[in-house]
Backbone as a printed PyTorch tensor [residue, N CA C, xyz], in Angstrom:
tensor([[[-24.4060, -17.6070,   0.1270],
         [-23.2450, -17.3630,  -0.6510],
         [-22.7640, -15.8990,  -0.3890]],

        [[-23.7140, -14.9740,  -0.1320],
         [-23.2990, -13.6590,   0.1910],
         [-22.5170, -13.5550,   1.5430]],

        [[-22.9900, -14.3440,   2.5230],
         [-22.3290, -14.4230,   3.7740],
         [-20.8550, -14.8910,   3.7290]],

        [[-20.5160, -15.7910,   2.7790],
         [-19.2120, -16.1750,   2.5770],
         [-18.2080, -15.1220,   2.0230]],

        [[-18.8350, -14.1570,   1.3070],
         [-18.0050, -13.1220,   0.7510],
         [-17.9270, -11.9350,   1.8520]],

        [[-18.9520, -11.6840,   2.5320],
         [-18.9720, -10.5020,   3.4320],
         [-18.2430, -10.7850,   4.7060]],

        [[-18.1880, -11.9490,   5.1870],
         [-17.4640, -12.3560,   6.5070],
         [-15.9680, -12.1980,   6.2540]],

        [[-15.4540, -12.7620,   5.1540],
         [-14.0230, -12.5330,   5.0490],
         [-13.6480, -11.1210,   4.8080]],

        [[-14.5550, -10.2790,   4.1160],
         [-14.3070,  -8.8720,   3.9230],
         [-14.2340,  -8.1470,   5.3650]],

        [[-15.1070,  -8.5370,   6.0920],
         [-15.1340,  -7.8810,   7.4700],
         [-13.9130,  -8.3550,   8.2280]],

        [[-13.5660,  -9.5170,   8.1850],
         [-12.4320, -10.0970,   8.8230],
         [-11.1300,  -9.3970,   8.5390]],

        [[-11.0870,  -9.1160,   7.2200],
         [ -9.8720,  -8.4680,   6.6130],
         [ -9.7920,  -7.0280,   7.0300]],

        [[-10.8510,  -6.3560,   7.1450],
         [-10.8190,  -4.9640,   7.3980],
         [-10.8510,  -4.5310,   8.8300]],

        [[-11.5350,  -5.2760,   9.7560],
         [-11.7970,  -4.8020,  10.9620],
         [-10.5370,  -4.6340,  11.8470]],

        [[ -9.6000,  -5.6760,  11.9340],
         [ -8.4530,  -5.5800,  12.8450],
         [ -7.5600,  -4.2650,  12.4810]],

        [[ -7.5550,  -3.7560,  11.4180],
         [ -6.8130,  -2.7230,  11.0670],
         [ -7.5010,  -1.4150,  10.9660]],

        [[ -8.7400,  -1.4220,  11.3800],
         [ -9.4460,  -0.1180,  11.2520],
         [ -8.8400,   1.0050,  12.0110]],

        [[ -8.1470,   0.7180,  13.0540],
         [ -7.5510,   1.7810,  13.8080],
         [ -6.1880,   2.2030,  13.2200]],

        [[ -5.6590,   1.5920,  12.1630],
         [ -4.3890,   1.9300,  11.6330],
         [ -4.2720,   3.2350,  11.1460]],

        [[ -5.2800,   3.7490,  10.5670],
         [ -5.2380,   5.1550,   9.9790],
         [ -5.9340,   6.2090,  10.8450]],

        [[ -6.0930,   5.9850,  12.1020],
         [ -6.7690,   6.9730,  12.9630],
         [ -5.8450,   8.2930,  13.0020]],

        [[ -6.5820,   9.2840,  13.4180],
         [ -5.8750,  10.5860,  13.4600],
         [ -4.8390,  10.6510,  14.5860]],

        [[ -3.9890,  11.6970,  14.4030],
         [ -2.9450,  11.9240,  15.3510],
         [ -3.4700,  12.2300,  16.6890]],

        [[ -4.5260,  12.9440,  16.8440],
         [ -5.0360,  13.2490,  18.1110],
         [ -5.5020,  12.0200,  18.9110]],

        [[ -6.0400,  11.0440,  18.2010],
         [ -6.3930,   9.7170,  18.8280],
         [ -5.1990,   9.1160,  19.4420]],

        [[ -4.1260,   9.0990,  18.6410],
         [ -2.8670,   8.3350,  19.0670],
         [ -2.2600,   9.0120,  20.2200]],

        [[ -2.3900,  10.3780,  20.3760],
         [ -1.8550,  11.0550,  21.4160],
         [ -2.5110,  10.8260,  22.7720]],

        [[ -3.7570,  10.5390,  22.6730],
         [ -4.4730,  10.2850,  23.9800],
         [ -4.3000,   8.9680,  24.5940]],

        [[ -3.7450,   8.0270,  23.8370],
         [ -3.4670,   6.7230,  24.4360],
         [ -2.2670,   6.7240,  25.2190]],

        [[ -2.1290,   5.8160,  26.2800],
         [ -0.9670,   5.5910,  26.9830],
         [ -0.1500,   4.5210,  26.4020]],

        [[  0.2090,   4.5450,  25.2390],
         [  1.0040,   3.4120,  24.5760],
         [  2.2850,   4.0020,  24.0870]],

        [[  3.2020,   3.0500,  23.7340],
         [  4.4600,   3.4830,  23.0620],
         [  4.0880,   3.8720,  21.5860]],

        [[  4.6100,   5.0310,  21.1560],
         [  4.3160,   5.4650,  19.8300],
         [  5.4980,   5.1170,  18.8960]],

        [[  6.5500,   4.6620,  19.3130],
         [  7.6600,   4.2690,  18.3910],
         [  8.3620,   3.0930,  18.9940]],

        [[  8.7190,   2.1770,  18.1150],
         [  9.4670,   1.0760,  18.5530],
         [ 10.4450,   0.5650,  17.4740]],

        [[ 11.4590,  -0.2710,  17.7650],
         [ 12.2130,  -0.9190,  16.8000],
         [ 12.1580,  -2.3620,  17.0640]],

        [[ 12.1680,  -3.1560,  16.0990],
         [ 12.0390,  -4.6220,  16.2580],
         [ 13.4310,  -5.3100,  16.5770]],

        [[ 13.7730,  -5.2150,  17.8060],
         [ 15.0600,  -5.7740,  18.1940],
         [ 14.9110,  -7.1620,  18.9310]],

        [[ 13.8830,  -7.1180,  19.8950],
         [ 13.7180,  -8.4060,  20.6100],
         [ 12.2760,  -8.9350,  20.6140]],

        [[ 11.3320,  -8.1700,  20.1110],
         [  9.9270,  -8.6170,  19.9810],
         [  9.3290,  -8.1430,  18.7120]],

        [[  8.3530,  -8.8090,  18.2920],
         [  7.5320,  -8.4570,  17.1270],
         [  6.1850,  -8.0380,  17.4710]],

        [[  5.7740,  -6.7810,  17.2650],
         [  4.4550,  -6.3200,  17.4880],
         [  3.5130,  -7.0710,  16.6360]],

        [[  2.2110,  -7.1750,  17.1260],
         [  1.2220,  -7.8340,  16.4150],
         [  0.9140,  -7.1500,  15.0480]],

        [[  0.9950,  -5.7920,  15.1240],
         [  0.7370,  -4.9010,  13.9550],
         [  1.6590,  -3.6460,  14.0330]],

        [[  1.9450,  -3.0590,  12.9740],
         [  2.6880,  -1.8230,  12.8850],
         [  1.7960,  -0.6520,  13.0200]],

        [[  1.9180,   0.2030,  14.0120],
         [  1.0000,   1.4000,  14.2410],
         [  1.4990,   2.5180,  13.3120]],

        [[  0.6740,   3.4240,  13.1190],
         [  1.0830,   4.5820,  12.2660],
         [  2.3270,   5.3690,  12.7230]],

        [[  2.6140,   5.3020,  13.9990],
         [  3.7560,   5.9760,  14.5850],
         [  5.0230,   4.9460,  14.8280]],

        [[  4.8910,   3.8040,  14.3170],
         [  5.8740,   2.7800,  14.6680],
         [  7.1540,   3.1140,  13.7890]],

        [[  8.2590,   2.9740,  14.3860],
         [  9.4940,   3.2990,  13.7300],
         [ 10.1650,   1.9840,  13.1310]],

        [[  9.5530,   0.8820,  13.2870],
         [ 10.0030,  -0.3660,  12.6460],
         [  9.9410,  -0.4420,  11.1910]],

        [[ 11.0640,  -0.9060,  10.6340],
         [ 11.1540,  -1.1320,   9.1300],
         [ 10.0500,  -2.0890,   8.8710]],

        [[  9.0350,  -1.7950,   8.0120],
         [  7.9840,  -2.7470,   7.7150],
         [  8.4440,  -4.1660,   7.0190]],

        [[  9.5630,  -3.9750,   6.2440],
         [ 10.0310,  -5.2400,   5.5460],
         [ 10.7130,  -6.1210,   6.6790]],

        [[ 11.4350,  -5.5160,   7.5460],
         [ 12.1510,  -6.3610,   8.6180],
         [ 10.9500,  -7.0030,   9.5040]],

        [[  9.9970,  -6.2660,   9.9330],
         [  8.9240,  -6.7810,  10.7620],
         [  8.2260,  -7.8510,  10.0540]],

        [[  7.9950,  -7.6790,   8.7990],
         [  7.1740,  -8.7460,   7.9040],
         [  8.0310,  -9.9960,   7.7590]],

        [[  9.3720,  -9.8760,   7.5110],
         [ 10.2260, -10.9640,   7.3840],
         [ 10.3430, -11.7010,   8.7390]],

        [[ 10.4090, -10.9840,   9.7620],
         [ 10.3570, -11.5610,  11.1950],
         [  9.1010, -12.2300,  11.4950]],

        [[  7.9940, -11.7010,  11.1380],
         [  6.7360, -12.3060,  11.4130],
         [  6.6090, -13.6560,  10.6410]],

        [[  7.1140, -13.6800,   9.4630],
         [  7.1930, -14.8690,   8.6140],
         [  8.1040, -15.9420,   9.3190]],

        [[  9.2510, -15.5150,   9.7730],
         [ 10.1450, -16.4350,  10.4140],
         [  9.7980, -16.8520,  11.7410]],

        [[  8.8770, -16.0470,  12.4280],
         [  8.5230, -16.3090,  13.7690],
         [  9.3380, -15.8350,  14.8550]],

        [[ 10.2540, -14.9240,  14.4960],
         [ 11.1250, -14.3100,  15.4710],
         [ 11.8180, -12.9740,  14.8090]],

        [[ 12.2580, -12.0940,  15.5840],
         [ 13.0060, -10.9420,  14.9890],
         [ 14.2320, -11.3870,  14.1970]],

        [[ 14.5440, -10.5880,  13.0970],
         [ 15.6770, -10.9570,  12.2900],
         [ 16.5660,  -9.6820,  12.2920]],

        [[ 17.8270,  -9.9290,  12.0340],
         [ 18.8120,  -8.8900,  11.8780],
         [ 18.3670,  -8.0040,  10.7250]],

        [[ 18.6740,  -6.7020,  10.7460],
         [ 18.4020,  -5.7910,   9.6230],
         [ 19.0720,  -6.2180,   8.2380]],

        [[ 20.2250,  -6.8480,   8.2330],
         [ 20.8920,  -7.2360,   7.1710],
         [ 20.6990,  -8.7910,   6.7660]],

        [[ 19.8050,  -9.3290,   7.4900],
         [ 19.5120, -10.8040,   7.1570],
         [ 19.0600, -11.0250,   5.7360]],

        [[ 19.3120, -12.0460,   5.0820],
         [ 18.9910, -12.2460,   3.7480],
         [ 17.3600, -12.3140,   3.5680]],

        [[ 16.6200, -12.8530,   4.4390],
         [ 15.1390, -12.8150,   4.2970],
         [ 14.6650, -11.3070,   4.4210]],

        [[ 15.2240, -10.4920,   5.2360],
         [ 14.8280,  -9.1480,   5.4570],
         [ 15.1660,  -8.3620,   4.1080]],

        [[ 16.3790,  -8.6380,   3.5270],
         [ 16.8470,  -7.8870,   2.3350],
         [ 15.8870,  -8.3570,   1.1510]],

        [[ 15.5110,  -9.6120,   1.1220],
         [ 14.4910, -10.0130,   0.0920],
         [ 13.1600,  -9.4930,   0.2080]],

        [[ 12.6920,  -9.4620,   1.4450],
         [ 11.4000,  -8.9430,   1.7970],
         [ 11.2940,  -7.3740,   1.4660]],

        [[ 12.4690,  -6.6690,   1.7680],
         [ 12.6100,  -5.2960,   1.4890],
         [ 12.4540,  -5.0130,   0.0430]],

        [[ 12.9900,  -5.9000,  -0.7920],
         [ 12.8600,  -5.7360,  -2.2700],
         [ 11.4300,  -5.9800,  -2.6730]],

        [[ 10.8340,  -7.0790,  -2.1880],
         [  9.4420,  -7.4280,  -2.5800],
         [  8.4400,  -6.2810,  -2.1880]],

        [[  8.5990,  -5.8570,  -0.9490],
         [  7.7950,  -4.8230,  -0.3970],
         [  7.9050,  -3.5560,  -1.1760]],

        [[  9.1510,  -3.1230,  -1.5210],
         [  9.3420,  -1.8920,  -2.2660],
         [  8.7120,  -1.9700,  -3.7290]],

        [[  8.9150,  -3.1690,  -4.3210],
         [  8.3840,  -3.3350,  -5.5810],
         [  6.8420,  -3.1910,  -5.6180]],

        [[  6.2540,  -3.9140,  -4.6610],
         [  4.7390,  -3.8320,  -4.4990],
         [  4.2360,  -2.5790,  -4.1930]],

        [[  4.9390,  -1.8250,  -3.2340],
         [  4.4460,  -0.5160,  -2.8790],
         [  4.3220,   0.5050,  -4.1020]],

        [[  5.0430,   0.3210,  -5.1020],
         [  5.0640,   1.1070,  -6.3050],
         [  3.6510,   1.1820,  -6.8840]],

        [[  2.9410,  -0.0180,  -6.8370],
         [  1.6710,  -0.0490,  -7.5070],
         [  0.4690,   0.1300,  -6.6800]],

        [[  0.7910,   0.3440,  -5.4260],
         [ -0.4860,   0.6230,  -4.4840],
         [ -0.4640,   1.9840,  -3.8210]],

        [[ -1.7040,   2.3920,  -3.4050],
         [ -1.9150,   3.6180,  -2.8010],
         [ -1.4110,   3.6550,  -1.3170]],

        [[ -1.5900,   2.5190,  -0.6050],
         [ -1.2220,   2.3870,   0.7710],
         [  0.3080,   2.5570,   1.0190]],

        [[  0.7490,   2.8960,   2.1420],
         [  2.1740,   2.9860,   2.4070],
         [  2.7720,   1.5420,   2.7460]],

        [[  4.0030,   1.4070,   2.8590],
         [  4.6350,   0.0380,   3.2240],
         [  4.1950,  -0.3930,   4.4760]],

        [[  3.9510,   0.3360,   5.4070],
         [  3.4750,  -0.1440,   6.8110],
         [  2.1230,  -0.8220,   6.6030]],

        [[  1.1730,  -0.1000,   5.9140],
         [ -0.0380,  -0.6860,   5.7480],
         [ -0.0690,  -1.8910,   4.9230]],

        [[  0.6840,  -1.9440,   3.8800],
         [  0.7930,  -3.1070,   3.0720],
         [  1.3680,  -4.2820,   3.7940]],

        [[  2.4280,  -4.0380,   4.7460],
         [  2.8940,  -5.1570,   5.5560],
         [  1.7650,  -5.5940,   6.4980]],

        [[  1.0880,  -4.8260,   7.1610],
         [ -0.0520,  -5.2010,   8.0170],
         [ -1.0710,  -5.9550,   7.2160]],

        [[ -1.4770,  -5.5510,   6.0930],
         [ -2.5660,  -6.2500,   5.3210],
         [ -1.9770,  -7.6150,   4.9010]],

        [[ -0.5710,  -7.7730,   4.6260],
         [ -0.1070,  -8.9570,   4.1610],
         [ -0.0570,  -9.9220,   5.2350]],

        [[  0.2260,  -9.5530,   6.4200],
         [  0.1440, -10.4380,   7.5780],
         [ -1.2910, -10.9540,   7.8300]],

        [[ -2.1350,  -9.9730,   7.7820],
         [ -3.5570, -10.2340,   7.8550],
         [ -4.1390, -11.3360,   6.8240]],

        [[ -3.7030, -11.0680,   5.6030],
         [ -3.9920, -11.9140,   4.4690],
         [ -3.4800, -13.3240,   4.7400]],

        [[ -2.1980, -13.3440,   5.0540],
         [ -1.5350, -14.5930,   5.3560],
         [ -2.1410, -15.5130,   6.4850]],

        [[ -2.6070, -14.7450,   7.5060],
         [ -3.3810, -15.3880,   8.6920],
         [ -4.6830, -15.9650,   8.1370]],

        [[ -5.4100, -15.1450,   7.3410],
         [ -6.7330, -15.6640,   6.8420],
         [ -6.4640, -16.9050,   5.8630]],

        [[ -5.5250, -16.8930,   5.0380],
         [ -5.2000, -18.0470,   4.1870],
         [ -4.8220, -19.2230,   5.0200]],

        [[ -3.9250, -19.1110,   5.9840],
         [ -3.5500, -20.1570,   6.8500],
         [ -4.6160, -20.8460,   7.5410]],

        [[ -5.5500, -20.0150,   8.1000],
         [ -6.6650, -20.4840,   8.8460],
         [ -7.5660, -21.3460,   7.9760]],

        [[ -7.5610, -21.0900,   6.6880],
         [ -8.4510, -21.9100,   5.8550],
         [ -7.6860, -22.9250,   5.0970]],

        [[ -6.4270, -23.2240,   5.5810],
         [ -5.6460, -24.2650,   4.8960],
         [ -5.0060, -23.8810,   3.6090]],

        [[ -4.8470, -22.5860,   3.3620],
         [ -4.2830, -22.1060,   2.0490],
         [ -3.0780, -21.3310,   2.2320]],

        [[ -2.2460, -21.6170,   3.1410],
         [ -1.0210, -20.7890,   3.4460],
         [ -0.2900, -20.3660,   2.2480]],

        [[  0.2510, -19.1770,   2.1990],
         [  1.1640, -18.6840,   1.2010],
         [  2.1740, -17.8220,   1.9910]],

        [[  3.3410, -17.8030,   1.3940],
         [  4.4510, -16.9940,   1.9420],
         [  4.1510, -15.4990,   1.6820]],

        [[  4.6010, -14.6890,   2.5180],
         [  4.3660, -13.1900,   2.4160],
         [  5.0770, -12.6070,   1.1210]],

        [[  6.1880, -13.0740,   0.8060],
         [  6.7810, -12.5710,  -0.4880],
         [  6.0880, -12.9960,  -1.6270]],

        [[  5.5820, -14.1920,  -1.6980],
         [  4.8610, -14.6140,  -2.8320],
         [  3.4080, -13.7980,  -2.9610]],

        [[  2.8300, -13.4220,  -1.8400],
         [  1.6690, -12.5560,  -1.8900],
         [  1.9650, -11.2300,  -2.4300]],

        [[  3.1460, -10.7190,  -1.8710],
         [  3.5510,  -9.3870,  -2.3290],
         [  3.8940,  -9.3340,  -3.7340]],

        [[  4.7080, -10.2960,  -4.1980],
         [  5.2750, -10.2480,  -5.4540],
         [  4.0410, -10.5890,  -6.6340]],

        [[  3.1370, -11.4300,  -6.2690],
         [  1.9760, -11.7010,  -7.1820],
         [  1.0880, -10.5640,  -7.2390]],

        [[  0.7130,  -9.9970,  -6.0330],
         [ -0.2530,  -8.8970,  -6.0810],
         [  0.4060,  -7.6170,  -6.6290]],

        [[  1.6350,  -7.4770,  -6.3670],
         [  2.4560,  -6.2800,  -6.8270],
         [  2.5700,  -6.3690,  -8.3970]],

        [[  2.7500,  -7.5150,  -8.9010],
         [  2.7650,  -7.6520, -10.4030],
         [  1.5570,  -7.2600, -11.0100]],

        [[  0.3890,  -7.5100, -10.4140],
         [ -0.8190,  -7.1250, -10.9510],
         [ -1.0010,  -5.6820, -10.9660]],

        [[ -0.7170,  -5.0500,  -9.8020],
         [ -0.8610,  -3.5690,  -9.7430],
         [  0.1590,  -3.0140, -10.6600]],

        [[  1.3600,  -3.4110, -10.8430],
         [  2.3260,  -2.7940, -11.8250],
         [  1.7430,  -2.8420, -13.1760]],

        [[  0.9170,  -3.8420, -13.5800],
         [  0.4500,  -3.9780, -14.9080],
         [ -0.5550,  -2.8260, -15.2230]],

        [[ -1.0240,  -2.1790, -14.1770],
         [ -2.0510,  -1.1150, -14.3640],
         [ -1.3580,   0.1820, -14.7760]],

        [[  0.0280,   0.1920, -14.7740],
         [  0.7310,   1.4010, -15.1520],
         [  0.6470,   2.4960, -14.0560]],

        [[  0.3340,   3.6530, -14.4700],
         [  0.3540,   4.8590, -13.6300],
         [ -0.8900,   4.7920, -12.6430]],

        [[ -1.8670,   4.0820, -12.8150],
         [ -2.9990,   4.0100, -12.0080],
         [ -2.7450,   3.0520, -10.8760]],

        [[ -2.6640,   3.5560,  -9.6320],
         [ -2.3190,   2.7130,  -8.4210],
         [ -3.6290,   2.0560,  -7.9780]],

        [[ -3.4340,   0.8820,  -7.3500],
         [ -4.4730,   0.0480,  -6.8240],
         [ -4.5410,   0.1160,  -5.4070]],

        [[ -5.6690,  -0.3540,  -4.7480],
         [ -5.8360,  -0.4240,  -3.3950],
         [ -5.4310,  -1.7790,  -2.9600]],

        [[ -4.4510,  -1.9060,  -2.0720],
         [ -3.9400,  -3.1710,  -1.7110],
         [ -5.0240,  -4.0230,  -0.8560]],

        [[ -5.6050,  -3.3140,   0.0130],
         [ -6.5890,  -4.0260,   0.7920],
         [ -7.7370,  -4.5970,   0.0690]],

        [[ -8.1290,  -3.7320,  -0.9250],
         [ -9.2350,  -4.3040,  -1.8880],
         [ -8.7540,  -5.4290,  -2.6430]],

        [[ -7.5150,  -5.4150,  -3.1990],
         [ -7.0560,  -6.5460,  -3.9550],
         [ -6.8760,  -7.7300,  -3.1290]],

        [[ -6.4610,  -7.5590,  -1.8380],
         [ -6.3680,  -8.7420,  -0.9310],
         [ -7.7460,  -9.4310,  -0.7780]],

        [[ -8.6420,  -8.6300,  -0.5740],
         [-10.0370,  -9.1540,  -0.3580],
         [-10.5070,  -9.8790,  -1.6300]],

        [[-10.2370,  -9.4070,  -2.7570],
         [-10.7090, -10.1850,  -4.0210],
         [ -9.8390, -11.4220,  -4.1420]],

        [[ -8.5380, -11.3320,  -3.7200],
         [ -7.8090, -12.5900,  -3.6710],
         [ -8.2140, -13.6670,  -2.8130]],

        [[ -8.6850, -13.1830,  -1.4750],
         [ -9.3070, -14.1360,  -0.5970],
         [-10.5440, -14.7750,  -1.1050]],

        [[-11.4140, -13.9620,  -1.6630],
         [-12.6960, -14.5110,  -2.1750],
         [-12.3860, -15.5140,  -3.3410]],

        [[-11.4420, -15.2830,  -4.2300],
         [-11.1180, -16.1270,  -5.2960],
         [-10.6290, -17.4170,  -4.7170]],

        [[ -9.5890, -17.3810,  -3.6930],
         [ -9.0530, -18.5310,  -3.0910],
         [-10.1290, -19.3440,  -2.3520]],

        [[-11.1280, -18.6750,  -1.7250],
         [-12.2360, -19.2990,  -1.0180],
         [-13.1050, -20.1100,  -1.9960]],

        [[-13.0520, -19.8010,  -3.2780],
         [-13.8480, -20.5330,  -4.2300],
         [-13.0430, -21.7990,  -4.6930]],

        [[-11.8940, -21.9130,  -4.1310],
         [-11.1230, -23.2730,  -4.3810],
         [ -9.9210, -23.0910,  -5.3820]],

        [[ -9.5890, -21.9240,  -5.8410],
         [ -8.5030, -21.7790,  -6.8000],
         [ -7.2510, -21.7100,  -6.0000]],

        [[ -6.1690, -22.1040,  -6.6670],
         [ -4.8430, -22.0200,  -6.0370],
         [ -4.2360, -20.5770,  -6.2180]],

        [[ -3.1090, -20.3970,  -5.6610],
         [ -2.4590, -19.1260,  -5.7730],
         [ -2.2740, -18.5360,  -7.1430]],

        [[ -1.7510, -19.3120,  -8.0430],
         [ -1.4140, -18.8380,  -9.5050],
         [ -2.6930, -18.5740, -10.2510]],

        [[ -3.6410, -19.4620,  -9.9930],
         [ -5.0080, -19.3050, -10.6300],
         [ -5.6540, -18.0370, -10.1500]],

        [[ -5.6090, -17.8010,  -8.8830],
         [ -6.2060, -16.6200,  -8.2530],
         [ -5.5740, -15.3860,  -8.7860]],

        [[ -4.3520, -15.3850,  -8.9080],
         [ -3.4890, -14.2750,  -9.5010],
         [ -3.8570, -13.9730, -10.8870]],

        [[ -4.0630, -15.0790, -11.7370],
         [ -4.4400, -15.0190, -13.0630],
         [ -5.8910, -14.2850, -13.2700]],

        [[ -6.7570, -14.8000, -12.3920],
         [ -8.0750, -14.2250, -12.3920],
         [ -8.1040, -12.7080, -11.9700]],

        [[ -7.4170, -12.4470, -10.9620],
         [ -7.1650, -11.0130, -10.5440],
         [ -6.6170, -10.2330, -11.6540]],

        [[ -5.6410, -10.7470, -12.2460],
         [ -4.9100,  -9.9730, -13.2910],
         [ -5.8550,  -9.6180, -14.4590]],

        [[ -6.5900, -10.7350, -14.7870],
         [ -7.5530, -10.5280, -15.9090],
         [ -8.5980,  -9.4460, -15.6050]],

        [[ -9.0740,  -9.4660, -14.3140],
         [-10.0420,  -8.4110, -13.8890],
         [ -9.5170,  -7.0630, -13.6620]],

        [[ -8.2810,  -6.9690, -13.2350],
         [ -7.5440,  -5.6630, -12.9240],
         [ -7.1950,  -4.9120, -14.2320]],

        [[ -6.6630,  -5.5840, -15.1740],
         [ -6.1820,  -4.8060, -16.3740],
         [ -7.1690,  -4.7090, -17.5390]],

        [[ -8.3710,  -5.5200, -17.4380],
         [ -9.3390,  -5.4000, -18.4670],
         [ -9.9180,  -4.0290, -18.3450]],

        [[ -9.9640,  -3.2720, -19.4840],
         [-10.5760,  -1.9340, -19.4860],
         [-12.0820,  -1.9550, -19.2450]],

        [[-12.4840,  -1.1000, -18.5170],
         [-13.9700,  -1.0650, -18.2460],
         [-14.6730,  -0.5120, -19.5360]],

        [[-15.7350,  -1.2120, -19.9200],
         [-16.3930,  -0.7510, -21.1290],
         [-17.9440,  -0.8020, -20.7480]],

        [[-18.6550,   0.0640, -21.4070],
         [-20.0120,   0.1750, -21.1080],
         [-20.7730,  -0.6820, -22.3630]],

        [[-21.7060,  -1.3810, -21.8930],
         [-22.4900,  -2.1000, -22.9610],
         [-23.4670,  -1.0630, -23.5980]],

        [[-23.6930,  -1.3360, -24.8920],
         [-24.5690,  -0.5450, -25.6460],
         [-26.0010,  -0.6550, -25.1050]],

        [[-26.7230,   0.5700, -25.0850],
         [-28.0900,   0.5120, -24.5050],
         [-29.0180,  -0.3380, -25.3990]]])
């Protein structure tokens, strides 16, 4: 049982381990440090990437780049902005984690739309009020719940119950 929880956790965290590396590390690579999503979609948004995370995320979901003013981009921009208010991570990292979460769910036959994930997890974070949540951590809890067989709404309900319940100490 422990292996089923640990492996998804590692799978969720490992590909993006380099996302928050220091500026010195980024300078030593012979890579492009800024791009805009006009004709291609990068596999991940790097810390120096100039691509609008909502546009990239909408394009990833569509399977091809979308115009900046395309309705799916505008809708994703709204969902991403709303979700970002409740999380510590920036929009770029939330977009990366959302794609990663979507891929993990699809691989296990539980595909969900990126906006549905952002809106659902964002609602849970917003319910915490001024205390921001960690998006990556919430994504991992969501995957673990889904891997137990619960659907999207049931997983969100369980997460919501666990997120907003005040921590109490039991009497000695």
